[in-house]
N, C-alpha and C positions, 0 to 999 in steps of 0.2 A: 760421387766419391764414396768408397767403401769405408765403413766405420772400423776403428781399431778394436781388436778383440781383447777384452780384459775380463777379470774374474767378477767384476762388479756388474750387477744386472742393469742392462741398458733399457731405455724406453720409459714410458709413463708407468709409474708405480701402480700396482693393482689396488683396486678399492678395498677388496677383502683379503689383502695379503696375509693378515693375521690368521685367517681361516684356511685359505687355499695355498698359501705360500707365495713367494715372489716369482717363481717360475725360473726358466733357464734362458740363457742367451742362445742365439742362432749362430752356430759356428759352421765351418766348412763341412764337417761330418753331418750336421743336421740338414744343411742345404742339400746334400747328396741324398739324404733320406726323403726330403721333400720332392726332389726330382723323380726319384724312383716311384714314390707313391702317386704322384700326378700321372706319370706314364702308365702305371698299372691300373689305377682306379678312376682316372678322369679322362685322359687322352686315349680313349678306347671306344670303339663302336658298340661294344657290349654295355658300356656305361653311358650311353648317349643320354639317358634320362637321369643319370646320377648327378647330384649337385656337388658343389665344392665342399659343402659341409659333410656330405656322405664320404667323399674321398678322404677328408681329414679324420673322420671316425674310423674308417678302415685302416688308415695309416697307424693310428694309435693301437688298434687291435693287432696289427701285423708287426710293428717295429717297437712299440713301447709296452710290451708285456713280457715278463720273464718267469711267471709262475702260472700254474694251471690248477683247476679244480675239476673233479669228476662228479657230475650230477646225473643220476639215472643212466649211467653208462656213456654220457656225452662229455668229452673233454672240452673244457671252456677256459680260454685265457683270462688271466686276471691282469687288467691294465694298470699301469703305474698311475700315481696320483698326478693331479694338475701341476703340483709344484715341481715334479720331476720331468715334465714333458712340455714341448712348445705349445703355446696357445693357438686357438683357431685364428686369432688376429694376426699372429706371426706367420702362420701358414698362408693366410689370405694375402698378406702384404707381399710375401715372396712370390706367390702366384701372379699377382698383378704386375710385379716388377719384371718378371721374366716371361710374361704371357706371350704366346705365339698364336695369333688369331688364325692364320692360315692352317696351322697344324691342328688347332682346336676344332675348327669347322670341318676340315677335310676328314679327320679321323672320326669325330663324333657323329657327323651328319653325312659324310661322303664327299669325295672329290668333286663329283658332278654338282652337288649343291654349292660348293665353294665357287666353282668355275662359273656357274650360272648366275648366282645371286650376290657373291661377295668379292669376286676378283676385281682388280682395278680396271677401269675402262679407259684405255689409252689410245686405242686405234679408231679407225673410221672406215666403215664398209665402202664408202664411195671411192676411196683411194685405190681400191682393188680393181675398179672398173675403168677401162681406158676410154670408153665412150658408150653411146646408146647401143644396146644389144650385146654388149660385152658379157654381162652377167644378168641373168634373171633369177629372182628368188620366187619359189612357188610353195604355197602352203594352203591348208584348209582349216576351217573352224565350223563348229556346229552353232548356228545362230540361236540366240535366246528368244525364240518365238515359235508359236505353233501356227501351222497353215491349214487351210481347208481345201477341199477338192473342187476343181472346176466342173466336174460332173454333177456333184450335189454338195452344196455349201454347208450341209449339216454334217458332212463327213470330215473328221479331223484326221489329216494324213501324216502329221508328225512335224518334226523340226528340220528345216533345210540345212544342207551343208554348203557353205560358200567357199569356193576356191578362188584365189587371186594369184596373178603372176605379175611381179613388180620388177621394173627395170632399175637396177641398182644405181646407175649413173645419174639418171634424171628423176627417179622416183615416180615415173609414169606407171599407171596401172596398164600393163600390156595385155592382160587377158582376164576374163572373168567367166566363171561357170557356177550355176546354182542348181543343185540336185538334191535328191532325198536319200541316196545311198551313202553309206559311211565313207570316211576318207579312204580312198583306194586308188589303184592304178588307173582305173577308168576315169575317175574324176580329174586326176592329175593330167591325163592325156587330153581331156576335153578342154581344160583351161589353156593348155599349151596350143591346141588346135585353134582356139579362139584368138590367141595372140597373133597367129598368122592370118587371121580372117579380116576382111574388109569391115571395119567397124561401122561404117555408115549403113552397110547392108545388114549387119547384125542388129543394130539398134532399130532398124526399120521393122524387123520381125516382131519387135515389142512396142511398136507404135511410137517410137521416138525418132524424130527427124533431126539429123545432124549432117554436117558436111565432112568429107574425109579429112579436112584440115583441123577439125575440132578434136579428132582422135586418130592421128596418123599412124598408129602402130599396127602394122600388118606383116610382122617379120618373125623369124625364128632367131634365137639367141646363139651365142658362141658357147657359153657355159651355163648350165642350169644347176642351181642349188636347191635341194629338196630334202625331205625326211627320208630316212632309211627304209621305212615300211612301204613307201609308195614307189620309190625308184631304186630298188635294190634287186640284184639277181639278174636272171636272164631277160626279164621284162624290159630292162633298160637297154638291152642290146639293140633293140629296134631304133631307139634314139641315136645310139652311137653309130651303128652301121648304116642305117638307111637315111638318117637326116643329119648325120655328122655333128651331133651336139655332145659336148663334154658334160658328164654328169658328176656332180659332187654331192655326196650324202653327208649330212651332219651327224655328229655323235648322238647316241640315244639320250633323250631328256635334255638336249641342249638347244632349246628354242632360241636362246640368245644368239646363236650362230646365224639365225635368220631374223635379226632384230628389226630390220626395216619393215618386213611384211607383218611381223607380229604386232608392231606398233600400229600399222594400218588397220589390222583387224580390231584392235582396241578402239581406234577412232570410229570405225564403222559401227561397232556395237554400242559404244557409249554415247555417240553424238547423233546416230541415225535410228538405230533399232530401239533401244530402251526408252528414250524420251517420247517418241511419237507414235510407235506402232502398237496396235491392240494385240492381245494374245502373248505379250512378252512374259517370259519366265522371270519371276522376282525371287529375291533371296529366301523368302519364307515358303517357297514351293515345297509341297509334300509335308510341311509341318502340320501338326495336329491343329485343326480348326482353320487352316489357311484356305484361301479360295483356290479352286481348280482353274488356273489361268488358261488351260486348253479351251475352256468354254468361251473365252473372249476372242478366240481367233476368227478373223474375218477375211484376211488376205489369202489369195491362192498363190500358187507357185509362179504364175505368170506375172501377177502384180508385184510380188516380192522381188522378182528379178528386175522388173522395171525400176523399183526403188534403188536396188543395188547398182544398176547401170547409171542412174542419175547421180548417185553418190560418188561413183568413180569419175564421172565427167566433172563433177564439182571439185574433187581432189586434184584432177589433172590441170585445172585451170585456176588454182588458188595458191596463195603464198605458203611456202614451207617454213615452219618455225625454226627448224634446226638443220640448216644446210650450209656447209662451209664451202663457199665459192672459191674456185681457183683464182690465181692472179689474173689469168687471161679473161676469165668471166667478169672480174671486177673492172678490168680495162675496157671490155666491150659493154659494160653496164647491163649485164644480163640479170634479170630479176630471178629470185629463187622460186620460180613457178615451174612445175614439172613440164608442161608443154613447151615453155620457152627454153628450158634447159635441154630438152630433147631436140628441139629445132637447132639450137646452137651447137649441140653435139654432132648432129647430122652434118652440119656445115663445116665444123672444125675437127671432128674426131671420127668421121665416117670410116667404114671398113669392116666393122664387126657384124653389121646387119645383113641378113640373107632373106630374100623374098622367094618363097616356094609356092607353087600352085596349091590353092586351098584344097582341091580334091585329092591331090597327092598326099598332102599332110594328113587329111582325114583318113585316107586309105591306110596309111602307115600307123596312125595313132588310135583310130577307133577300135573298140573292142570287137573281137571275132567270136562268133558262135555258129551253131549249126541250124540250118533251116531244112525243110523237107519239101521236095517237089511232088505235088499231088495233082489230081485231075481238077481240083478247084483253084489251083494257083500255088505259088510258093508260100508255104505255111511257115511263119516265124513268130514264136511267142503268142500263138492264138490269133494272129493276123494273117491276111492273105495279100500277096503282092504279085505283080506281073511286070513284064518288060517287052519291048519291041522284039528283042532277039529271041526271047522265050516263045513268043507267039509265032515268029518267023520260022523257028526250028521245030514247032509243034511239040514242045516238051510236055504240055499238059495232056495232049492226046496220047502220047507215049506212056505217060504215068498212069492213065486210065486203063490202057490195054495191058501193059507189062508190070504195073506196080510202081510206086514212087521210090525215090532215092534221096540220100542226104547230100547237102552241099554246104560249104563254108561261106558265111556272109559277114560283112562288116556293117555296123550300124551306129548311128548317132543317138545316144540316149536322150539328148535334148529335144529331138524332134523325130518321130517315127514315121514320117511321110515316105521315107525312102530307106532301102537297104542296098548294099553294094556287093556284087559278086566279083571278086578279084580274078583277073585273067593273067595271061603271061605278061612279064615286064611290068610297066606302069599302067596298063590298060585295065578297065573295070566296066562292068555292066551295071547301070543304075536301074533299080526296080522300084516301082511306085505302088502305093496302096490301091487295091481294087475299089471301084466306086461304092459298092455296098458296105465297105469298111469305113465309111465317112466319119463314124463316131470317134475314130482314133486319130483323125487328122489334127496336126499341130499339137499333139499331146506328147508329154515326156514318157519314157518307159516306166517310170515309177507310178505315174498317174494311171497308165493303162493296166499295169499289174495290180494296182490297188482295186480298180474297177472289176477286173477278172476275179480276184480273190473274193471281193464282196459278193459278186453274183454267185460264185460257188457256195459261199456261206448261206446266202438266201435259199439256194437250191437244197442245201443240206438241211436247213431249218424246216423247209417245206416238205421234206421227204416223207415224214410220218403222216402229215396232213394229206398229201397226195395219195399215199398208199391207203389211208383210211377211206378216202373218197372213192378209190378204185374198188376197195372191198365192199363198200356200200353199194356201188353200182353192180358188182357181181351178184351180191345178195338179192338186189332188186330184180335183176335179170333171171336169177334162179327161181325167185318167187313167181314171176310171170310165167316162166316155162312150166313150173309145177302146176300152176293153175290151168294152163293150156292143156297139159297132159291129162289132168283130172276131168276137165270138161269134155275133151275128146273121148276119153275112156267111157264116160257116162253115156255118151250118145251112140257109141258103136255097139251094134247088137251081135256082131260076130258072124252074121250070115253071109255078108258080102266077101267075095274073094279080093285079092290085091288087084287083079285085072279089072274087076268091076269098079273098084274105087278110083282107078285112073280114068 
């Protein structure tokens, strides 16, 4: 209830009223000044760091001064005394009485900050998904751990990037990919390709034996939600036109729009990576005097991927803490466990899942680059490949006679044992590593490129040493030749002709 306006000063009397005066009442005109001052000095992105006290001081300078003084050519306002102006307490009381949290955060920190961290959370992502495969969320995070190379465990190769693909309806991890390249189109496509892969075969590649029933996801989704950077522009046209997947991109800096998968990353990082794995990056990393945690790394990319796979299997078969079951689920007594929710959805909400040949998915989603047909084989990123068709058509003989040529190939960064040459329609030629390229077998593209760069570095470092050794050899040869010439010259008397010498 509003207080009645009178001439008598309202509120608690000032302690030093004999010195500073009683002050003034806040009338409608004063309130209007408060509103203008708050809008101008507080509710503004320019004043994001300005405090309420600063806004009050600027208000007194702007609205409660009617005389000026000139000092050194600068015009300075003379503010009214405290007895003639509202107090900071009155200003503060008015601010909290009419405070607009949304306006305050949106203007001072930005609308995105409000939407991400302060808006009311009234919805539920699950209600948007009709059943398994209706919506997949896809995202990547850089794991807080350093890995070593499988070639040489003294080499620190960096921090891995973990991609996950999560089914919104059941919370099943539909796909996983671990690589060393930054979040990119390639990584996003690899995790999507993994979602369409037979998981028993995939786990077998990493020495993990499971049945298909333990991880039954081998499908493409109807709609894919991802970040703008990875699935924006013409690159997404392949998904839409070739694989008939709808693509939804989140707004910039709106990780909350993929809340389910963001939460899953936090669980993996906080419950799997940080507590148990060596080489973990801790909060004091790079601070003066802190330990270099890179030196603690002992896991390689293969072993870290094994851990991530086992963590996904654990998630898929364990209780979800925050899942609102539908009435039908409660009736059927379905437990809030991803694999059980998935199987229930397949039985009761099927229709959104699509099975596509793994090779066709790979062909459409794998990155494309150029290789070179040479007499030694199909050269790609420093490796050599061949195929039955290339041998049958004598391509390498032709390259030796007439010179090589470029071709487009697709490749799987997770395993460089094969590359693929796309032909007409959905046909492709599969090329395999040559036998003498055995050192690249079962390795990722990042591991191979790291090895090649390291060998180039060693060669560069040895360049001066090799040249010095060669110079020493030349000098020694020249010395021997000079000695031979001297000895020969001393023994020759000049009386024999060239014919006689022969």
